[in-house]
N, C-alpha and C positions, 0 to 999 in steps of 0.2 A: 621261644619263650625261655628266659633265663631261669635255670634251676634254682631252687631255694638254697640260699647260703646260710648255714647255721654257724654258731660258734665252733661246733665240732668240725665243720667243713674247713674252716680256717686253720684250726689246730692241726688237722690232718695234712694240710698243705705245708705248714711250718715244719712238721716232723718228717715229711717226705724227703727232705734234703739232707737228713742226718746220715753221715757216712760211717760212723762207728757206733758201737753199742754205748748207750747211756749208762752211767754208774748206777748201781743199785740204790744209792742214796740221792738220786737226782732230785733237784729242786724244781724241775719243770713240771708244772701242773696248773690246772684251773683253780685259782685261789678263791675266787668269788664268782658266783653266777651259775647259770644253767647252760649246759653245753648244747641243748636242743633248741635254744632260742635263735630266731632269725636275726641276722646281723644287719643293722641299719647304717653303720659307720664304724671305721676302725681308727684307732689312734695308737701309734707306737711311741715309746718313751724309754729313756734309760732308767729313771727312777719313778715308780708309780705313786707319786705323792697325791695328797688330797687336792692340791691346787691343780695338778694335771688332770685328775679325774673330773673335777668341776668344769674345767675347760672342755674336756671331751664331751661331757653332758650337754654343755651349751652349744656345741657344734652338731649335736644330734647323733653322736657316736655311742654305741652301747657295747663295744668291745675294746678293751685296752690291753695292749701287749707290752709288758714291762720286762726289762732285763734283770733288775735286781728285785729283792724281796720287799714285802710290805712292812714287815715288823722288825726292822733294825738288827737283823742277824742273817747270816747266809742260809742256815738250815731252818730258821724259825724256832718257835718255842718247842721244847722237848715235851713229850707226852707226860702228863701229870703235873707239869709246872703251872703255876697260876698265871692267868692273863693279867698283864700290867695295865695300869689305868689308861695310859696314852694308847697302847695297843687296842684296848677295848673301845675307846672313843673313836679312834680312827676306823676300826672295822665297822662299827655301827654307822658312821657317816658314809663310808663307802657303800655299804649295803643299802642305805637310804637313797643313794644316787642311782641304784638299779643298773649298774654297769658290770658286765662280766670282765674279770681280770685274769689274764693268762700270763704266767711267768715263762719266758723263753731265755734261759741262761745256758745250761749245759748243751742243749741242742744246737744253738746257733754257733757255739764254739766248736762244734763237730761237723759243720758244713765243710766242704772242700772247694776253695780254701775257707778258713775260719771266717764266718760272716762278719763278725765284729771287726777283725783286722782288715778285711777287704774294704769295709766302709771307711775306715780310717785312712787307708792308703789312697782311696779314691778322692776323699775330701781334701787330702794333703796335696793332691795333684801329682801323685807319684806312680800311678798305675802303669805307666810305660817304663818305669825304672825298676820293676821287680826282678830280682835275680833268682830268688827261690822262696817259696812258701813252705815253712815248716809248721809243725803242730803248734808250737807256742811262740814262734817269731816269724817275721817276714824280713828277708834280707834284700836290700836295695842298693843300687849304684846310682846315686843322684849326682847332678852336676856339682863339681867341687866348689866349695864356698866356705868362708869363715863361719865358725860356730855362731857368732852373734847374728850374722845375716840369715843363716838357716833357721835359727830360733825365731827371729822377727817375722820371717816369711810364713813359718808354720803358725805362729800366733795369729797372724792376719787371716790366713786361709781357714783356720778352725774357729775364728771369731772368739778368741779367748781374752779375758780381762788381764791376765798375767801369765807368765811362763817362767820356769826356773831352769837354770843351767849349772853345770859344773865342768871345770876345765878352762883352758885359755880361750877367751872369747875370740881371739884373732887367729887361732889355729884353724887350718883348713881341713875339711873332712868331705868324704864322698861315699864311704862304705858304711851303710846304716843297718843296724839291727833294731827293728821296730817291734815292740811288745805291748799290746793293748792290755789295759786293766791292771790287775794285781799280779804282774809277772816280772816285777822289777828287782826281785831278789838276786843276790850274787850267784846262786846256783845256776840260773839261766843266763845271766848277762856276762859274767866274767869269762866263761868258756868261749863266747862269741868274740870277745876282745882278744883273748890270748891265742886263739886259733887263726886270727887274721880275717875272720869272716866279717868283722865290723871294726871300725875305729870310732864310730859314734853310736851310742845307745839312746834310743828314744822310748820311753815307757810311760804308762799311766801313773802307777803307784808302786812303792816297794819300801822295804826297811831302809831308813836313811843311813844306818851304820854299815851297810853292805856296799852296794854299787856306788853311791856317791863318795864314800870314803876311799874305795878302790880307785876311782877316777882321780880323786884329789892326790893321793899318794903317787899314783903312776905318773901324773903330770909333773909333780915335784921331782921325781926320780929321773925324768927325762923321756918318758914314754907318753906322747901326747894323745890322750883319749878324750872324748867328749861325752857329755850326758845332757839330755833335755828331759825334764819331768813335766808332763802335761797335766796330771791330775787324773784320778780314776774315771770319774764321769766324763771329763773332757776327752779322754782317749776312747771311750766306748760309745758315747752318744752318736758319733757319726755312723757306727755300725747299725744302730737302730733306725737312723734316718735312711740308710741304705736299704734296710728291710722294708720300710714303708714304700719305697720306690718299686721294689719287687712285688709287694702285695698289690700295688696299683695296677701292675701288669696282669697279675693272676686274677684279680677281681675288678675289672674295669667298671662294673656296674655299681660298685660300692665306694663311697668317698673314703679315702685313706689319707691321713695326715700324720706328720711327726710333730710332737710337742717337746720342747726343751725347757727344763727347769732353769731358774736363775742360778748362778754360781753358789755352791754350798758354803764356801769359806771366803772371807773377805781379807784383803790386805790393807792394814791401817798405816 
């Protein structure tokens, strides 16, 4: 007989893989719902929107695992600050759906290797090309190809509506520094380029006046570096999809699905 699987059972499984101590200010917690409730179905997603919650409900799932927060900031509303109108309405509608929502952000980034990055590497088709997993970056040696070709292939594999690049589209690259999510700042990327660990940076999101400007100036000076910007959600969604596959193995008696939101921003 299969033992009862509660929301807490799943949370315990998610946190069992964490390899380093979570920060004191961790955002990982059960945001809505009862941890003792039996689980009928699980949905993973990058952004736990109302649309995704409604789809989960229609599929019979009563546990949603999201990577980002519910209420439009990383740490949420500070104690004592008033609840905004949209936050209040969203919270009420989520509670009416009667779905437990657990946020898994800090923990999955502390898997070994980083679970979000591992999912991005796998969906990009580059698992066999990993040179080194670091805490905030994955270094890869991919087959040499022009920047334009690498970007187009990555766009197709990830199912993206658009992709952005900086650098000479015809320049050939093979040494990749891959940084998922909001890790595109110069503090992390520029040392990878200057040390020779990478000649092509691929990241989700970062300040446009740092890495993109560095790559532009370096290219003009005669040091051909390349940059591919995926978008924050676009770079981390594959990790949550990868998580769904892992949960399906851990809990084969429970339906597990990954749901993906439509692109947040549009190009006109």
